[in-house]
Structures are given as C-alpha cells and as structure tokens.
C-alpha positions as CSV (number, residue, x, y, z in Angstrom):
1,X,189.3,11.1,181.5
2,X,189.9,14.9,182.6
3,X,193.3,16.6,182.7
4,X,193.7,16.0,186.4
5,X,192.7,12.2,186.8
6,X,194.9,12.3,183.8
7,X,197.8,13.7,185.7
8,X,197.2,11.9,188.8
9,X,197.0,8.5,187.3
10,X,200.5,8.7,185.1
11,X,202.3,10.3,188.8
12,X,200.3,7.5,191.0
13,X,201.2,4.5,187.9
14,X,204.7,5.8,187.2
15,X,206.0,5.7,190.9
16,X,204.3,2.6,191.0
17,X,206.9,0.5,188.7
18,X,210.1,3.3,190.1
19,X,209.3,1.5,193.1
20,X,209.5,-2.1,191.9
21,X,212.5,-1.6,190.5
22,X,213.9,0.3,192.6
23,X,213.9,-2.9,194.5
24,X,215.2,-4.8,192.3
25,X,218.5,-6.5,192.8
26,X,221.0,-5.5,190.2
27,X,221.5,-9.2,189.3
28,X,217.4,-9.0,188.9
29,X,217.8,-6.2,186.6
30,X,220.4,-7.6,184.4
31,X,219.3,-11.0,183.7
32,X,217.7,-12.4,181.2
33,X,214.0,-13.5,181.8
34,X,211.9,-13.7,179.8
35,X,211.9,-14.4,175.5
36,X,212.5,-11.5,172.6
37,X,209.7,-11.6,169.8
38,X,211.6,-11.1,166.9
39,X,214.6,-13.8,168.2
40,X,213.8,-16.0,170.2
41,X,217.6,-17.2,171.3
42,X,217.7,-13.2,173.2
43,X,216.1,-12.3,176.8
44,X,214.8,-9.5,177.9
45,X,215.8,-8.4,180.8
46,X,214.0,-6.5,184.2
47,X,215.9,-3.5,183.2
48,X,214.9,-4.0,179.1
49,X,211.0,-4.0,179.7
50,X,211.4,-0.7,181.2
51,X,213.0,0.9,178.7
52,X,210.3,-1.2,175.7
53,X,207.8,1.4,178.0
54,X,209.6,4.5,177.7
55,X,209.4,3.7,174.0
56,X,205.7,2.7,174.0
57,X,205.4,6.6,175.6
58,X,206.7,7.2,172.9
59,X,205.7,5.7,170.4
60,X,202.2,7.5,172.1
61,X,203.0,10.5,171.8
62,X,203.9,10.7,168.0
63,X,200.9,9.3,167.2
64,X,199.4,11.7,169.1
65,X,201.1,14.5,167.8
66,X,200.8,12.9,164.6
67,X,197.0,12.8,165.2
68,X,196.3,16.5,166.1
69,X,198.0,18.0,163.3
70,X,195.5,16.5,161.7
71,X,197.4,13.1,160.4
72,X,194.4,10.2,159.1
73,X,196.6,7.6,159.8
74,X,197.8,9.0,162.9
75,X,199.0,5.4,163.9
76,X,201.8,5.0,161.1
77,X,201.9,1.2,161.4
78,X,198.7,0.2,160.1
79,X,199.1,0.9,156.7
80,X,201.9,-0.3,153.7
81,X,203.6,1.9,152.4
82,X,200.9,0.8,149.3
83,X,198.1,2.3,151.5
84,X,196.5,-0.9,152.1
85,X,195.7,-1.5,155.4
86,X,197.9,-4.6,157.6
87,X,196.4,-7.3,158.7
88,X,196.9,-7.1,162.8
89,X,199.5,-10.0,162.6
90,X,201.3,-8.0,160.2
91,X,200.8,-4.8,162.6
92,X,202.3,-7.1,165.2
93,X,205.3,-8.0,163.5
94,X,206.0,-4.3,162.7
95,X,205.4,-3.6,166.9
96,X,207.7,-6.2,167.4
97,X,211.2,-5.0,165.8
98,X,210.4,-1.9,166.5
99,X,210.7,-2.9,170.0
100,X,213.4,-4.8,169.7
101,X,214.8,-2.3,168.3
102,X,214.4,0.4,170.7
103,X,214.9,-1.7,173.2
104,X,218.6,-2.9,171.5
105,X,219.2,0.8,172.0
106,X,218.8,1.0,175.6
107,X,220.4,-2.8,176.7
108,X,223.7,-1.9,178.0
109,X,222.5,2.1,180.4
110,X,222.4,1.8,183.7
111,X,218.8,1.8,185.4
112,X,219.6,5.0,186.8
113,X,220.4,6.3,182.8
114,X,217.3,4.8,182.0
115,X,215.1,6.2,184.8
116,X,216.4,9.2,183.4
117,X,215.7,8.5,179.4
118,X,212.2,8.3,181.1
119,X,211.6,11.7,183.3
120,X,212.9,13.3,179.8
121,X,209.8,11.0,177.8
122,X,207.5,11.9,181.1
123,X,208.2,15.2,180.7
124,X,207.7,15.5,176.9
125,X,204.2,13.6,177.8
126,X,203.4,16.5,180.7
127,X,204.7,19.1,178.1
128,X,202.0,17.3,175.7
129,X,199.1,17.4,177.9
130,X,199.8,21.2,178.7
131,X,199.4,22.2,175.1
132,X,196.1,20.5,174.9
133,X,192.7,22.0,175.2
134,X,190.4,19.3,177.3
135,X,188.2,18.9,173.4
136,X,191.7,18.0,172.0
137,X,192.3,15.8,175.6
138,X,188.4,13.7,174.1
139,X,189.0,13.5,170.5
140,X,189.3,10.1,169.8
141,X,192.5,8.9,167.1
142,X,190.8,7.1,164.3
143,X,191.6,3.2,164.6
144,X,193.4,3.6,167.8
145,X,192.5,0.4,169.7
146,X,193.6,1.6,173.9
147,X,191.3,2.3,176.1
148,X,188.6,4.6,174.9
149,X,191.0,5.4,171.9
150,X,190.4,8.5,172.9
151,X,194.3,11.4,173.1
152,X,193.5,11.5,177.2
153,X,193.0,7.1,177.4
154,X,196.1,7.3,175.8
155,X,197.8,9.1,177.5
156,X,197.0,7.0,180.3
157,X,196.9,3.3,179.3
158,X,200.9,4.1,179.9
159,X,200.6,3.3,183.4
160,X,198.0,0.2,182.9
161,X,200.9,-1.2,180.2
162,X,203.7,-0.4,183.0
163,X,201.9,-2.9,185.3
164,X,201.7,-5.6,183.1
165,X,204.9,-5.6,181.7
166,X,206.2,-6.0,185.8
167,X,203.9,-8.7,185.8
168,X,206.0,-10.3,183.2
169,X,208.7,-9.3,184.9
170,X,207.8,-10.8,188.1
171,X,206.7,-13.8,186.6
172,X,210.4,-14.0,184.4
173,X,211.8,-13.8,188.2
174,X,210.3,-16.6,189.4
175,X,211.0,-18.5,186.4
176,X,206.9,-18.7,185.5
177,X,208.1,-16.9,181.6
C-alpha cells in the first residue's frame, strides 16, 4: 500500500467511524453492551470500544517506532522476560489486560474527549507516516500477524479493526452480544 492509498484509507475509515458513533444516543454510548475479556462482571460500552481502538493505534505506533529503531522484538508482548516466545494464549492474556487497563483509564471521558484523544493519536500516526520513506512503509515487521506484516498494512489495519468493533457494538446494542 502506498502512502496515498494509506492516507485515503485512514481518513475514510476514521470519518466512517465518527459518523457511526455520532449517530448513537447518549444512552447507547454509555451502557454496558459487551463483556470484558478480563473481568466477566464488567461490560464495555460503545464509548469504551472507541477508546480501545485509540489504544490499539497507540500500540501499533509504538511497534512501528521500535521496529524502525532496530528492535528485533518490536512486538514486545510476544516475548517473555527470559527471551522465550509466549504462546498465543499468553499473548492474548497480556493483550486483554492491556486493553482493559486502557479502557478503564478513559472510561469516564465524554465522547468529545475520546474523539479529541483519537485526533491527537491520529495526528501522531500521520506524523509517523510523513517521516517514513516508501521503502520503510513496505518493510516487514518480524512476527507481525496483521495484514501482510508491512509497516503500511499495520497502520492501515486500524480502519478494519474499527469496523470489527463497531459490528460488536451494533450486536451489543441489539442484544446479540
């Protein structure tokens, strides 16, 4: 994916996501609709899902920055402190705990505050892209399970991730989750 296609995708996906959330009522934004993967008694709201998406974009930016700095284990959660590889189950446990921590940190924010946080993070993403050469956009990140594992596809996956979460939000609001 070249930088023009990447920016178009990011902008279109973000505009779509904001339009979807803007159409939700205040009650639908705030009520618990999906069960937390860490605490089965906790429920994520639509707003929590939006906050989560921002947290993942922060994490992906960090992975890309570590990769560009030459870190052989840019996806840090895949490796234990002793250097051994974590199982997929162990990785997902770490991911779920990180997600829950991020969502809890932002749970009390209003939709406007979460959108502003998303704008800040998206600006960081765009600045990161602007500083990359075309060759860097096409570099593979070792161990990356997203897209084709290139820097560009990892960045682009944010929009696909948003669509997945909004489908879960919709299902939750309809009582299907």
